[in-house]
C-alpha positions as CSV (number, residue, x, y, z in Angstrom):
1,M,49.2,-54.6,25.7
2,T,51.3,-51.5,25.9
3,A,54.7,-50.7,24.5
4,D,57.3,-48.1,25.6
5,V,59.6,-47.6,22.7
6,L,63.0,-46.1,23.2
7,L,65.7,-44.8,20.8
8,F,68.4,-47.1,19.5
9,L,71.8,-45.4,19.7
10,D,75.3,-46.9,19.9
11,G,73.8,-50.4,19.9
12,K,71.6,-49.8,23.0
13,W,67.9,-48.9,23.7
14,V,67.9,-45.6,25.5
15,A,65.6,-42.8,26.6
16,G,66.1,-39.4,25.0
17,S,68.7,-37.3,26.7
18,C,66.0,-35.0,28.1
19,G,63.7,-37.8,29.1
20,R,60.8,-36.6,27.0
21,S,58.3,-39.0,25.5
22,L,55.0,-39.0,23.5
23,P,51.9,-41.1,24.2
24,L,50.8,-43.8,21.9
25,T,47.1,-44.4,21.3
26,N,45.2,-47.5,20.2
27,P,43.1,-46.3,17.3
28,A,40.5,-49.0,17.9
29,T,39.8,-48.1,21.5
30,G,41.2,-44.6,22.0
31,E,43.2,-45.9,25.0
32,T,46.8,-45.2,25.8
33,A,49.1,-47.9,24.3
34,G,52.4,-46.9,25.7
35,S,54.9,-44.2,24.8
36,V,57.8,-43.3,22.5
37,A,61.0,-41.5,23.4
38,V,61.8,-38.2,21.9
39,A,65.3,-37.5,20.5
40,E,67.0,-34.2,21.1
41,T,70.0,-32.8,19.2
42,A,72.4,-34.5,21.5
43,D,70.8,-37.9,20.7
44,L,71.0,-37.1,16.9
45,D,74.7,-36.3,17.4
46,V,75.2,-39.8,18.9
47,A,73.5,-41.3,15.9
48,L,75.6,-39.2,13.5
49,E,78.8,-40.2,15.2
50,G,77.9,-43.8,14.9
51,A,77.0,-43.6,11.2
52,G,80.1,-41.6,10.4
53,S,82.6,-43.7,12.4
54,T,81.4,-47.1,11.2
55,F,80.8,-46.2,7.6
56,R,84.2,-47.2,6.2
57,S,84.3,-50.6,8.0
58,W,80.7,-51.5,7.0
59,K,81.4,-50.3,3.4
60,N,84.5,-52.5,3.3
61,A,82.7,-55.6,4.7
62,S,82.2,-58.2,2.1
63,P,78.8,-58.3,0.3
64,V,78.5,-61.9,1.5
65,E,78.8,-60.7,5.1
66,R,76.3,-57.9,4.6
67,G,73.9,-60.3,3.0
68,R,74.3,-62.8,5.9
69,V,73.1,-60.2,8.4
70,L,70.1,-59.3,6.3
71,R,69.1,-62.9,5.8
72,R,69.5,-63.7,9.5
73,A,67.3,-60.7,10.4
74,A,64.7,-62.0,8.0
75,E,64.7,-65.3,9.7
76,L,64.3,-63.7,13.1
77,L,61.3,-61.6,11.9
78,R,59.5,-64.7,10.7
79,E,60.2,-66.4,14.0
80,R,58.9,-63.5,16.0
81,I,55.8,-62.8,13.9
82,D,53.3,-63.9,16.6
83,E,54.9,-61.3,18.9
84,I,55.2,-58.5,16.4
85,A,51.9,-58.6,14.5
86,P,49.5,-57.8,17.5
87,V,51.6,-54.8,18.4
88,L,51.4,-53.4,14.8
89,T,47.7,-53.9,14.9
90,E,47.4,-52.1,18.3
91,Q,49.4,-49.1,17.2
92,Q,48.2,-48.7,13.6
93,G,44.8,-50.4,13.4
94,K,45.4,-52.8,10.6
95,T,44.0,-56.3,10.9
96,L,46.2,-59.1,12.2
97,F,46.2,-60.6,8.8
98,E,47.6,-57.4,7.3
99,A,50.1,-57.0,10.1
100,R,51.4,-60.6,9.6
101,Y,51.6,-59.9,5.8
102,E,53.7,-56.8,6.5
103,V,56.1,-58.7,8.7
104,N,56.5,-61.4,6.0
105,A,56.9,-58.7,3.3
106,T,59.7,-57.1,5.4
107,A,61.5,-60.4,5.6
108,E,61.2,-60.9,1.9
109,S,62.7,-57.5,1.3
110,F,65.7,-58.4,3.5
111,D,66.1,-61.7,1.6
112,W,66.0,-59.8,-1.7
113,F,68.6,-57.2,-0.8
114,A,70.8,-59.9,0.8
115,E,71.2,-61.4,-2.7
116,E,71.5,-58.0,-4.4
117,A,74.4,-57.1,-2.2
118,R,76.5,-59.6,-4.3
119,R,75.5,-58.0,-7.6
120,A,76.7,-54.4,-7.4
121,Y,78.6,-55.0,-10.6
122,G,81.1,-52.6,-12.2
123,R,82.7,-52.9,-15.7
124,I,85.9,-52.7,-17.6
125,V,86.0,-50.0,-20.2
126,P,88.3,-50.7,-23.2
127,A,91.2,-48.2,-23.3
128,R,92.4,-46.2,-26.3
129,A,96.1,-46.9,-25.4
130,E,98.1,-50.0,-24.6
131,G,98.9,-50.5,-20.9
132,V,95.9,-48.6,-19.7
133,H,93.2,-50.2,-17.5
134,Q,89.9,-48.4,-17.1
135,L,87.5,-49.5,-14.4
136,A,84.1,-48.2,-13.4
137,F,82.9,-49.7,-10.1
138,K,80.2,-49.0,-7.6
139,E,80.7,-48.1,-4.0
140,A,78.4,-47.0,-1.1
141,I,77.4,-43.4,-1.2
142,G,77.8,-42.8,2.6
143,P,75.6,-42.5,5.7
144,V,71.9,-42.3,5.0
145,A,69.0,-40.5,6.7
146,G,65.8,-42.5,6.1
147,F,62.3,-41.1,7.0
148,V,59.5,-43.7,7.4
149,P,55.7,-43.1,7.4
150,W,53.2,-44.5,9.9
151,N,51.0,-46.6,7.6
152,F,53.6,-49.3,6.8
153,G,56.4,-48.5,9.3
154,M,58.1,-51.9,9.0
155,G,57.6,-52.5,5.3
156,Q,58.8,-49.1,4.3
157,A,61.7,-49.1,6.7
158,A,62.8,-52.4,5.2
159,R,63.0,-51.0,1.7
160,K,65.3,-48.2,2.8
161,V,67.4,-50.0,5.4
162,G,67.7,-53.2,3.4
163,A,68.9,-51.5,0.3
164,A,71.2,-49.1,2.2
165,L,72.8,-51.8,4.3
166,A,73.2,-54.1,1.3
167,A,75.0,-51.4,-0.6
168,G,77.4,-50.8,2.4
169,C,75.8,-47.6,3.8
170,T,75.2,-46.8,7.4
171,V,71.7,-45.6,8.3
172,I,69.9,-43.2,10.7
173,L,66.3,-44.2,10.6
174,K,63.6,-41.6,11.7
175,G,60.7,-43.8,12.6
176,P,57.0,-42.9,12.8
177,E,56.0,-41.5,16.3
178,E,52.5,-42.9,16.1
179,T,53.5,-46.5,15.2
180,P,57.1,-46.7,16.5
181,S,57.2,-50.4,17.3
182,S,57.2,-51.3,13.6
183,C,60.7,-49.9,13.2
184,A,61.8,-51.0,16.6
185,F,61.2,-54.7,15.9
186,L,63.0,-54.4,12.6
187,V,66.1,-52.7,14.2
188,Q,66.2,-55.3,17.0
189,A,66.1,-58.1,14.5
190,L,69.1,-56.6,12.7
191,A,71.0,-56.1,15.9
192,D,70.4,-59.7,17.0
193,A,71.5,-60.8,13.5
194,G,74.9,-59.3,14.2
195,L,74.8,-55.9,12.6
196,P,77.8,-54.0,14.0
197,T,77.2,-51.3,16.7
198,G,76.7,-47.8,15.2
199,V,75.8,-49.0,11.7
200,L,72.0,-48.4,12.3
201,S,70.4,-46.0,14.7
202,L,66.6,-45.4,15.3
203,V,65.3,-42.0,16.4
204,F,61.8,-40.5,17.0
205,G,60.8,-37.0,17.9
206,V,59.6,-33.8,16.3
207,P,59.8,-34.6,12.5
208,S,60.7,-31.1,11.3
209,E,63.4,-30.7,13.9
210,I,65.0,-34.0,13.1
211,S,64.9,-33.5,9.3
212,E,66.2,-29.9,9.6
213,Y,69.2,-31.2,11.6
214,L,70.0,-34.4,9.8
215,I,69.6,-33.4,6.1
216,P,72.1,-30.5,6.1
217,H,74.6,-32.3,8.4
218,R,77.9,-33.0,6.6
219,T,77.9,-36.6,7.8
220,I,74.7,-37.4,5.8
221,R,75.3,-38.1,2.1
222,K,71.9,-39.5,1.1
223,I,68.2,-39.1,2.1
224,S,65.3,-41.4,1.5
225,F,61.8,-40.2,2.3
226,T,58.3,-41.7,2.1
227,G,55.3,-39.5,3.0
228,S,53.1,-36.7,1.6
229,T,53.9,-34.7,-1.5
230,A,53.9,-31.4,0.5
231,V,56.5,-32.6,3.0
232,G,58.4,-34.3,0.3
233,K,58.8,-31.1,-1.7
234,H,60.0,-29.3,1.4
235,L,62.6,-31.9,2.1
236,A,63.7,-32.1,-1.5
237,A,64.3,-28.4,-1.6
238,M,66.4,-28.7,1.6
239,A,68.4,-31.6,0.3
240,G,69.0,-29.7,-3.0
241,R,70.4,-26.7,-1.1
242,H,73.1,-29.0,0.3
243,M,73.6,-31.1,-2.9
244,K,72.2,-34.3,-1.2
245,P,70.6,-36.9,-3.5
246,I,67.2,-38.0,-2.2
247,T,64.7,-40.8,-3.1
248,M,61.1,-39.7,-2.8
249,E,58.1,-42.0,-2.6
250,L,55.2,-39.6,-2.2
251,G,51.4,-39.5,-2.5
252,G,49.1,-40.9,-5.1
253,H,45.5,-40.8,-6.4
254,A,45.5,-44.0,-8.4
255,P,43.1,-44.3,-11.3
256,V,41.3,-47.6,-12.2
257,I,40.3,-47.9,-15.8
258,V,37.5,-50.4,-16.3
259,A,36.8,-51.3,-19.9
260,K,33.3,-52.5,-21.0
261,D,34.6,-55.9,-22.0
262,V,35.4,-57.1,-18.4
263,D,33.7,-59.6,-16.2
264,I,32.3,-57.2,-13.6
265,E,32.0,-59.3,-10.5
266,P,35.6,-60.6,-10.2
267,V,37.0,-57.2,-11.0
268,A,34.8,-55.5,-8.4
269,K,35.6,-58.1,-5.8
270,L,39.4,-57.7,-6.4
271,M,39.2,-53.9,-6.2
272,V,37.1,-53.9,-3.1
273,G,39.8,-55.9,-1.4
274,V,42.5,-53.6,-2.5
275,K,40.6,-50.4,-1.9
276,Y,39.7,-51.1,1.7
277,R,43.1,-52.7,2.6
278,N,44.6,-50.9,5.6
279,V,41.4,-48.7,5.5
280,G,42.6,-47.1,2.3
281,Q,45.6,-45.7,4.0
282,V,47.9,-46.9,1.2
283,C,49.7,-44.6,-1.3
284,T,48.9,-47.0,-4.1
285,S,45.2,-47.4,-3.1
286,P,42.8,-47.4,-6.1
287,T,40.7,-44.2,-5.8
288,R,39.3,-42.8,-9.1
289,F,37.3,-45.6,-10.9
290,L,36.9,-44.6,-14.5
291,I,34.3,-47.0,-16.0
292,E,33.0,-47.2,-19.5
293,E,29.4,-46.0,-19.7
294,E,28.0,-49.3,-21.0
295,I,28.8,-51.1,-17.7
296,Y,28.9,-48.2,-15.3
297,E,25.7,-48.7,-13.3
298,T,26.2,-52.4,-13.1
299,F,29.8,-52.1,-11.9
300,V,28.9,-49.4,-9.4
301,E,26.0,-51.4,-7.9
302,T,28.2,-54.6,-7.7
303,F,31.1,-52.7,-6.1
304,T,28.8,-50.9,-3.7
305,Q,27.1,-54.0,-2.4
306,M,30.5,-55.6,-1.8
307,A,31.8,-52.5,-0.1
308,A,28.8,-52.3,2.2
309,A,29.4,-55.9,3.3
310,V,33.0,-55.3,4.4
311,K,33.2,-56.1,8.2
312,V,34.6,-53.2,10.1
313,G,36.0,-53.6,13.6
314,D,39.0,-53.9,15.9
315,G,41.8,-55.4,13.8
316,S,42.7,-57.8,16.6
317,K,39.3,-59.5,16.4
318,E,38.7,-62.5,14.3
319,G,36.6,-61.8,11.2
320,T,37.5,-58.1,10.9
321,V,38.2,-57.1,7.3
322,M,38.8,-53.4,7.9
323,G,40.1,-51.8,11.1
324,P,40.0,-48.2,12.2
325,L,41.7,-45.2,10.7
326,A,45.1,-44.7,12.3
327,N,44.5,-41.4,13.9
328,V,41.9,-38.7,14.5
329,R,43.4,-36.5,11.7
330,R,42.4,-39.1,9.1
331,L,38.9,-39.3,10.6
332,E,38.5,-35.5,10.3
333,A,40.0,-35.4,6.8
334,M,37.5,-38.1,5.6
335,E,34.6,-36.2,7.0
336,A,35.8,-32.9,5.5
337,L,36.4,-34.3,2.0
338,I,33.1,-36.1,1.9
339,A,31.2,-33.0,3.1
340,D,32.9,-30.9,0.4
341,A,32.1,-33.5,-2.3
342,V,28.4,-33.6,-1.2
343,S,28.3,-29.8,-1.3
344,H,29.4,-30.0,-4.9
345,G,26.6,-32.4,-5.8
346,G,28.4,-35.7,-5.1
347,K,26.2,-38.7,-4.0
348,I,27.0,-41.2,-1.3
349,R,26.1,-44.7,-2.5
350,T,27.2,-46.4,0.7
351,G,29.0,-45.3,3.9
352,G,30.2,-41.8,4.4
353,K,30.0,-41.7,8.2
354,R,32.0,-42.4,11.3
355,I,31.0,-45.6,13.1
356,G,30.3,-45.2,16.8
357,N,32.0,-42.8,19.3
358,V,34.9,-45.0,20.4
359,G,37.9,-45.5,18.1
360,N,38.5,-44.1,14.6
361,F,36.1,-46.4,12.7
362,F,34.7,-45.2,9.4
363,E,32.3,-46.8,7.0
364,P,33.6,-48.1,3.7
365,T,32.4,-45.4,1.3
366,V,31.5,-45.2,-2.4
367,M,30.6,-41.9,-4.1
368,T,29.3,-41.1,-7.5
369,D,28.6,-37.8,-9.4
370,V,31.5,-36.1,-7.8
371,P,32.6,-33.2,-10.0
372,L,36.2,-32.6,-10.9
373,E,36.3,-29.3,-8.9
374,A,35.6,-31.1,-5.6
375,R,38.6,-31.4,-3.3
376,V,38.6,-35.2,-3.2
377,M,39.0,-35.4,-6.9
378,N,42.2,-33.5,-6.6
379,E,43.6,-34.4,-3.2
380,E,44.6,-37.8,-2.0
381,P,41.9,-39.0,0.4
382,F,44.1,-41.6,2.1
383,G,41.1,-43.4,3.5
384,P,38.2,-45.9,2.7
385,L,36.7,-43.9,-0.2
386,A,36.1,-45.0,-3.8
387,L,35.1,-42.4,-6.4
388,M,33.1,-43.7,-9.4
389,R,33.1,-41.8,-12.7
390,P,31.6,-42.9,-16.1
391,V,33.7,-42.3,-19.2
392,S,32.6,-42.5,-22.8
393,D,35.6,-44.4,-24.0
394,I,39.1,-45.3,-23.0
395,D,40.7,-42.2,-24.4
396,E,38.6,-40.1,-22.0
397,A,39.7,-42.5,-19.1
398,I,43.3,-41.9,-20.0
399,E,42.8,-38.2,-20.1
400,E,41.3,-38.2,-16.7
401,A,43.9,-40.5,-15.3
402,N,46.6,-38.1,-16.4
403,R,44.8,-34.9,-15.3
404,L,46.4,-34.8,-11.8
405,D,50.0,-34.2,-11.0
406,Y,50.1,-37.5,-9.1
407,G,51.7,-40.5,-10.9
408,L,52.4,-43.3,-8.4
409,A,50.2,-46.3,-9.3
410,A,47.4,-47.0,-11.8
411,Y,45.2,-50.0,-12.6
412,A,43.3,-51.2,-15.6
413,F,41.0,-54.1,-16.6
414,T,40.3,-55.2,-20.1
415,K,40.2,-58.5,-22.1
416,S,41.9,-56.8,-25.1
417,A,45.6,-57.1,-25.3
418,K,45.7,-54.2,-27.8
419,L,43.8,-52.0,-25.4
420,A,45.9,-53.0,-22.5
421,S,49.0,-52.0,-24.4
422,R,47.6,-48.6,-25.3
423,I,46.6,-47.9,-21.7
424,A,50.1,-49.0,-20.4
425,A,51.8,-46.8,-23.0
426,N,49.7,-43.6,-22.3
427,V,48.9,-43.4,-18.6
428,E,51.5,-41.3,-16.8
429,T,52.5,-43.4,-13.8
430,G,55.4,-45.1,-12.2
431,M,53.6,-48.4,-11.8
432,M,50.8,-49.9,-13.8
433,S,49.0,-53.2,-13.0
434,I,46.6,-54.6,-15.6
435,N,44.0,-57.3,-14.9
436,A,45.7,-58.1,-11.5
437,V,47.4,-56.4,-8.6
438,G,51.1,-56.8,-8.3
439,I,53.1,-53.7,-7.7
440,A,54.8,-54.0,-4.4
441,F,57.1,-57.1,-4.4
442,P,60.7,-56.5,-3.6
443,E,62.0,-57.8,-6.9
444,I,60.1,-55.2,-9.0
445,P,60.6,-51.4,-9.3
446,Y,58.6,-49.3,-6.9
447,G,58.3,-45.6,-7.4
448,G,56.4,-42.8,-9.0
449,V,56.6,-39.9,-11.5
450,K,55.5,-36.2,-11.4
451,D,54.4,-35.2,-7.9
452,S,54.5,-38.7,-6.7
453,G,58.3,-38.7,-6.4
454,Y,61.4,-40.1,-8.1
455,G,63.7,-43.0,-7.7
456,S,62.8,-46.7,-7.0
457,E,62.7,-48.6,-3.7
458,G,62.3,-52.0,-5.3
459,G,63.9,-54.2,-8.0
460,I,67.5,-54.0,-9.2
461,E,67.1,-50.3,-9.3
462,A,66.7,-49.9,-5.5
463,M,70.3,-50.3,-4.5
464,D,71.5,-47.8,-7.2
465,A,70.2,-45.0,-5.1
466,F,72.7,-45.9,-2.4
467,L,75.7,-46.4,-4.7
468,V,77.9,-44.0,-6.6
469,T,80.0,-44.9,-9.6
470,K,83.8,-44.4,-9.4
471,F,86.0,-44.3,-12.4
472,V,89.6,-45.3,-12.2
473,S,92.1,-45.1,-15.0
474,H,95.3,-47.0,-14.3
475,T,98.3,-46.7,-16.5
476,M,100.9,-49.5,-16.0
477,A,104.3,-48.1,-15.0
């Protein structure tokens, strides 16, 4: 199975104006899996022309019509799931189960924003004088540049594109070069659902060249980015120089606070499933496990046994629970972080090594005794690595949870409602899930604080990022 992915410009799939392309690699086999076209400046100009020229008509389309397109696209994605999921697995490495889940989650996002399109409410402000009408209403901010990561190309694109289109914005989507079909399938579904030509474009290429051209361009009025904190800070600075608002969903280093009153086995089982989902290449992945001393050894042993039993293999094969890392960079990063942790005295309880010589497979890994000065205790590992640390009490756990500048997601487990409330109130995070995992549904806010970004890509807040409030005072003649 191979895929040659083109650019989507002016309602058509086209090669880049200079004919360049980049190879795609199957992370499970190391074999070539197709190619992706590279956009040049001339191609970006076509996308900008489309976004600018169609903005007013799409903005003025009724919310019902915009919602109809999104709903139909959701239906098409569900109908095509058997075609889409294997390609996502081939390009990114995730299991077929996870790929199908991502397609369904994308459809759910479109369904949600289709309904929210009808609810961009304004208000009437009582006037101080007779005969004066004061209105505050919301309208689309303008053409949007959206930047999508490789780990959940379809799901993350849906958050940006769904909200922007529902609000009445046009969009230029910069998709991930390593997993381009995720965005291509999404764009095709919207085109087939009746989205007008020019409203949505899809480009790939050299990320820095595309961002440095699109963000300052006068056509673009809003930027939405998901990716690393380092790149996010650079793009935020660029957007700030041009007075462009930007939504940032950046990296994380999620703490997991485990109180001594929990039932260990079900908590460990749940967290193993979440930790090694998508090989840990998830910005909300649980990473620092802060466990009260009374249950520390038992919890670590239980978690470690379950982690060691996770079946690793090609995501397209039946029975595989964890696929390969998406690229060689992640493989090298895992090896470097673990080596550094060991040099600082950290102990590997299970895993810690590459599996075989073909593909980017890595063992599910658990480490203990890793000191705070080790790199992995301060840098997002973005891989299948769980770090276990005992704490004397919950106050110490909260202090460690807040030590880093990350603040995207956090988890906690306790039977005490009082303790749960204290943890929720004091951990500095954009999202907190207690005694369960439920932080990525389209109807709930999704975003971080501190170096993990700002703005929300979920819930009723998501569309606000693509809307501006206009005030009109009308005095009757």
